[in-house]
C-alpha atoms as one frame of an Amber mdcrd trajectory, in Angstrom:
protein
   0.207   0.137  -0.045   0.988   3.159  -1.058   2.512   5.657   2.026   0.804
   8.927   0.834   2.489  10.994   3.741   6.056   9.608   3.209   5.796  10.167
  -0.861   4.591  14.108   0.345   7.588  14.314   2.144   9.883  13.188  -0.460
   8.122  15.537  -2.885   8.739  18.422  -0.555  12.489  18.015  -0.337  12.795
  16.994  -4.049  10.995  20.294  -4.945  13.140  22.032  -1.918  16.578  20.881
  -3.568  15.115  21.929  -7.156  14.998  25.485  -6.294  18.710  25.006  -5.774
  18.878  23.766  -9.537  17.132  26.753 -10.697  18.873  28.938  -9.225  22.561
  27.528 -10.335  20.571  26.788 -13.851  19.716  30.672 -14.006  23.209  31.470
 -13.637  23.956  29.423 -16.809  21.444  30.376 -19.022  21.932  33.970 -18.348
  25.702  33.500 -20.014  24.057  31.687 -22.421  21.667  34.187 -23.583  23.612
  36.680 -23.675  26.939  35.071 -25.027  26.105  31.967 -26.959  28.795  30.312
 -24.376  27.837  26.709 -23.314  29.672  27.153 -19.833  30.526  23.557 -19.066
  32.373  24.905 -15.530  28.929  26.134 -13.856  29.344  24.054 -10.779  33.548
  24.867 -10.689  32.278  28.468 -10.344  29.578  26.914  -7.734  32.570  25.243
  -5.918  34.646  28.520  -5.862  31.730  30.996  -4.605  31.589  28.412  -1.604
  35.288  28.243  -0.804  35.505  31.749  -0.727  32.618  31.930   1.530  34.916
  29.468   3.493  37.745  31.819   3.552  36.250  34.585   4.262  34.086  33.231
   7.250  36.057  30.410   8.965  39.711  31.484   7.934  39.401  34.734   8.097
  36.436  35.109  11.078  34.769  37.232   9.096  31.126  37.892  10.994  28.457
  35.884   8.850  26.639  39.502   7.394  30.143  40.809   5.962  31.515  37.207
   5.084  28.598  36.419   2.349  28.570  39.490   0.497  32.304  39.222   0.397
  31.907  36.027  -1.382  29.540  36.978  -3.768  31.277  40.167  -4.392  34.499
  38.387  -5.127  32.598  35.686  -7.266  31.948  38.431  -9.265  35.180  39.540
  -9.552  36.130  36.293 -10.640  33.303  35.854 -13.231  34.687  39.391 -14.602
  38.178  38.464 -14.771  37.070  35.041 -16.652  34.876  36.874 -19.125  37.809
  39.564 -20.143  40.653  37.449 -20.361  39.393  33.877 -21.346  36.025  34.090
 -23.322  36.218  38.029 -24.860  39.411  37.109 -27.226  37.169  34.277 -28.764
  34.173  36.364 -29.867  33.958  35.269 -33.553  35.200  32.102 -32.980  33.353
  28.936 -33.662  31.515  27.682 -30.543  33.130  24.807 -29.707  36.555  27.253
 -28.466  34.615  29.082 -26.059  33.141  25.212 -25.034  36.642  23.812 -24.673
  37.870  27.165 -22.920  35.199  26.472 -19.972  36.280  22.599 -19.942  39.704
  23.893 -19.010  38.346  26.539 -17.052  36.923  23.958 -14.859  40.184  21.878
 -14.466  41.808  24.909 -13.557  39.371  26.246 -10.678  39.410  22.528  -9.243
  43.512  22.635  -9.013  43.665  26.197  -7.767  41.177  24.765  -4.756  43.500
  21.878  -4.299  46.565  23.820  -3.895  45.197  26.449  -2.032  42.630  24.557
   0.424  43.419  20.784  -0.343  40.948  18.545  -1.172  39.869  17.401   2.191
  36.074  17.841   2.511  35.326  20.769   4.911  31.930  22.083   6.704  30.560
  25.971   6.639  30.189  27.869   9.273  26.336  27.408   9.985  24.245  30.738
   8.759  20.602  28.976   8.769  17.518  28.438  11.216  18.298  25.013  12.453
  14.291  24.641  13.825  12.904  21.375  12.230  10.521  22.595   9.707   6.921
  20.844   9.741   4.730  20.807   6.770   1.444  18.872   8.206   3.150  15.532
   9.457   5.447  15.703   6.997   9.115  16.855   8.165  11.725  19.006   5.854
  15.198  19.554   7.018  15.749  23.077   8.067  18.695  23.882   5.844  17.197
  22.182   3.017  13.783  24.456   3.204  15.678  27.633   3.921  17.887  27.105
   1.150  15.170  26.787  -1.004  13.902  30.165   0.229  17.129  31.667  -0.319
  17.207  30.607  -4.013  13.520  31.214  -4.444  14.308  35.231  -3.132  17.415
  35.356  -5.414  15.566  33.887  -8.109  12.871  36.459  -7.770  15.132  39.795
  -7.517  17.123  38.553 -10.465  14.001  38.686 -12.496  12.467  41.802 -11.311
  15.675  43.582 -11.562  16.429  42.305 -15.364  12.904  43.205 -16.106  13.088
  46.654 -14.965  16.512  48.089 -14.938  18.335  49.494 -18.004  21.064  47.006
 -17.831  18.973  44.013 -17.385  16.883  45.444 -20.173  19.921  45.777 -22.677
  20.799  41.974 -21.994  17.652  40.882 -22.825  18.272  43.317 -26.056  21.562
  41.638 -26.635  20.226  37.905 -26.214  17.322  38.579 -29.046  19.447  40.229
 -31.498  23.562  41.010 -30.768  23.510  42.801 -34.513  20.299  44.981 -33.383
  21.668  45.750 -29.863  25.125  47.094 -31.666  23.014  49.291 -34.632  21.098
  51.049 -31.149  23.819  52.181 -29.052  24.140  49.221 -26.633  28.261  48.301
 -25.339  27.309  44.704 -26.193  31.025  43.560 -24.991  30.027  45.118 -21.359
  26.711  43.494 -21.684  28.765  40.076 -22.049  31.057  41.453 -18.903  27.622
  41.744 -17.031  26.222  38.187 -17.617  29.460  36.442 -16.448  29.300  38.790
 -13.296  25.725  38.163 -12.220  26.080  34.477 -13.356  29.120  33.990 -11.253
  27.489  35.765  -8.051  24.430  33.565  -8.750  26.506  30.803  -8.916  28.293
  31.836  -5.574  25.176  31.446  -3.393  23.932  28.133  -5.063  27.689  27.432
  -4.028  27.323  28.830  -0.586  23.896  27.142  -0.145  24.590  23.826  -1.160
  27.772  23.940   0.970  26.257  24.792   3.879  23.847  21.508   3.332  26.510
  19.078   2.521  29.985  20.602   3.220  32.286  21.446   0.367  35.181  19.867
  -1.333  37.150  19.740  -4.546  34.420  17.582  -5.843  31.731  19.914  -5.458
  31.120  20.298  -9.326  29.546  17.675 -10.075  26.618  18.975  -8.556  27.278
  21.148 -12.259  26.312  17.578 -13.852  22.305  17.854 -12.764  22.294  21.631
 -12.941  23.459  20.914 -17.241  20.943  18.202 -17.085  18.253  20.926 -15.854
  19.356  23.368 -18.289  19.033  20.959 -20.891  15.760  19.559 -19.899  14.426
  23.203 -19.917  16.185  24.848 -22.679  19.712  25.994 -22.892  18.054  29.574
 -23.760  14.928  29.862 -21.436  14.909  31.108 -18.127  11.618  29.510 -17.712
  12.580  26.083 -18.564  15.473  26.345 -15.805  13.385  26.767 -13.478  10.492
  24.122 -14.096  13.313  21.723 -15.081  15.063  22.303 -11.829  11.561  21.578
 -10.042  11.358  18.502 -12.219  14.804  17.128 -11.485  14.801  17.954  -8.028
  11.786  15.742  -7.798  12.890  12.790  -9.857  16.038  12.524  -8.281  14.489
  12.760  -4.790  11.757  10.017  -5.553  14.595   7.917  -7.233  16.927   8.074
  -4.548  14.233   7.434  -1.935  12.642   4.124  -3.733  15.451   3.083  -5.854
  18.307   3.788  -3.864  20.852   7.012  -3.705  23.100   5.061  -6.576  20.116
   5.661  -8.844  19.335   9.081  -8.671  21.473  10.369 -11.369  20.453   7.548
 -13.714  17.074   8.575 -12.970  17.480  12.149 -14.118  19.714  11.037 -17.442
  16.343   8.722 -18.310  14.538  11.373 -17.684  17.019  13.671 -19.951  16.978
  11.458 -22.751  13.204  11.244 -23.217  12.550  14.430 -23.217  15.442  15.149
 -25.864  13.804  12.219 -28.166  10.356  14.094 -27.487  11.568  18.014 -28.000
  15.624  18.152 -29.107  15.699  21.711 -28.131  14.418  21.113 -24.386  10.641
  21.979 -23.165  11.457  25.762 -23.446  14.346  25.681 -25.676  13.862  27.487
 -29.181  14.790  25.677 -32.528  17.429  28.043 -33.310  19.890  26.792 -30.515
  23.139  26.273 -31.977  24.512  22.939 -31.191  28.117  21.984 -30.676
C-alpha cells in the first residue's frame, strides 16, 4: 500500500532541492542567452564561491553578514576576469572554442582549490535556522527548506531587476539580437561582462547554500552535472525552462533516491533527459534556433 505521507515528504524535499538547481541553472542560462557560450564550468564556479565564503567566514573569521556579501562580490569579480581574459578574445570564433575553454576552466578551478585549500572535505559555518520544519505531518530538513527560500528570493529578485533595470533590458536585447543591439548603441561587450558577473554571483549564492547543506570539497563541481541536465531539459536559452526543469529534476532525484536507492538518482535524471530530448531535442522551452556543438 502506498504511504502517501512519505511520498508527500519526499516530494517536498525534491521540490526544495529543485529550487537550488533552478538558481544554478539560471546562472548558466544568463551566460548562454547573452553570449551563446555553453559554460560547462558552472559547477566549479559554484564551488569557488563556496570556498571564498569558507575563507572569509572560517579562516579570516569575518562576521557572516560581511562574509557572505564578500564571497558573492569576489565571485562576481572572478566572473568578470574570466570573461575579459578567456571569453572575450574568442568573440567571433566557433562555439566549440569557447566551450573547450570552459572545460579547461573547470579543471583549473579544481586545481586551484586543491592547491590552496586541499582536497579534504570541510564544513561551512552555519548561518541558517536549525529548527525542524513541519508541513502537516511531513518533515523537511531546515537547511534544505531555508536554502530553497533563499534561492526563490534570489531568483525573484534577479527576474525583477532584469525586467526593469536598464542593464537588464540591454542584456535581454543583446540576447535577442546582438547585431540589432549594436545598432541602437548598446555596448555589447559590456553586456557580456555583466552576464558573466551576475552568473558568477548567482553561482556563488548557490554554492554557499549547497555547501552549507552537505559540506564543501574539490568534487563539488559534480553538482554541475545535474545543473547541466536541468538546463538541457528546460532549454539552453530559456529562463522559464531553467526554473521548471530545476524543480522537475529535483523531484525525480528525490523520488529515485527514496524508492530505488541513492545510487540511482543520477541515472534517473539522465533517463528523463534522454526521454525529453527524444521528444523535444531543443528542451521543454528552448527555441529551435539553438546552435549545437
